[in-house]
C-alpha positions, 0 to 999 in steps of 0.5 A: 415862117414856113410856106405851109404855115400860110393858108391862101384860102384865108385870103380874099383878093379883089383885082381892080383893072379896066383891062378886063381880059388882063383882070380875068386872067390874073384872077384865074392865076390867083385862084389856081394858086389857092387864093380866092380872087374876084375882078371888077373893071373900075375904081368905083366898082372896086370901092363899092365891092369892098363896102359890099363884101367886108371880108377882102384882105387884099386889093390888087389895083391898076394905077391908071384907070378912067374915073377913080384911078388906082392912087385915089382908090388906094387912099379911100381903101386905107381910110375905110378899110385900114386892114386891107393890104394893097398892091398897086400895078402899073405899066407906066412906072416912070410916071409913078414913083414907089414912094408916092404909091406907098405914101398913098397907103399901098403895101407894095408896088409891081410893074407890068408886065410881071410873072405871077410868081413875083406877085405871089412873093409880094402877097406872101411877104405882105401876109407875113408882115401883117400877121406879125403886126396882128400878133404884136397888137394881140400881145399888147392888149392881152393879159398873159396869165388868163388870156383875157384882154387887159385893163388898157384895152378894156377902157379903149373898148368900153369907149368904142362900145358906148359910141356904138350903142348910142349910134345903133340904139342898142343897150350895153351891159357891164359886169364887174367880178371879184373872186371872194377871199382870193387873198386867203386862197393864196395864203392857204394854197400858195401863189402858184395855185392862185395863178392856176385859179385865175387861169381857170376863171379866165377860161370860165368867163370865155366859155360862158359869155356870148361868143362874138358878142361879149368880151372878157377882161382881167381888170387887175389882180383878181378883178375881172370885167365883161362888156355885154353888147345888146344886153338887158338886165336879164342877160346880165343876170343870166351870165352872172349865174352861169359864171357863178355856177361854173366857178363853184362846180369847177373850182369850189369857190365863189365869185361876187358880181355887180352889173350896170346897164348904160344910161345916156350921158354916162361917161365910161368912168361913171359906167364902171363906177355904177357897176362897181357900186353894185358889186360892193353891195353884193360883197357887203351882203355876203359879209353880213351873211358870213359867206366865205369864198375859200374852200377848206380843202 
């Protein structure tokens, strides 16, 4: 990975060191390199600052401090903020073994005194390794054709959102979508055109849901799902109309959708089954009315 591909401004670094002057100097040097860095003087202040400001990506902490020391701060940080990279500093390396620090949850270990270039190299390596892990994770939960999340991630996310909605008292909506007569479309236009159709529909879903609030999934084949946070029936119907209108305008085809609102006590499977039942009610009505989703063009 080339150096210019890493944007230091994306990294927020919290420096924790009871030697105030050292901490301030280190923050100034990190800021000069392009990072955004901030200093606190104790482990207690450090964990409180991490809780206060959720955007820290790095913790650089001294290991020997009164009260909450660096090892305990490292353990707590990895428990509460597992995505934060941690580099532990010490001037007493003979008392603290590398393996002990890593086992506590640290990303790396650096001995005082050190040159700022040495710390920068360790931070860069941690950024590269983190970015690789994140990309691999993204690939495992993403449908390669549409760019939406895949079915495996759908069920994991649905369980999490049910727990969150119960804890916060927010309503939770679920939409299941099915492209009308997609098999006929493939037979008429070919599988390559069918794949392009699915890709376009994936983009339509992403464009019509509430960014940062809802999430879209390819459930399987030509079936899709949307999880809607803090959503009532009106929001479900509104997003239904948006997607249906956009798909008709851009692709000339129709889509059937059924939604459900989570009820206390529902299992994820029961929640999906309720939305699926409502989806098939819509499809049955279309069949009775003789509505087709395949364009003759």
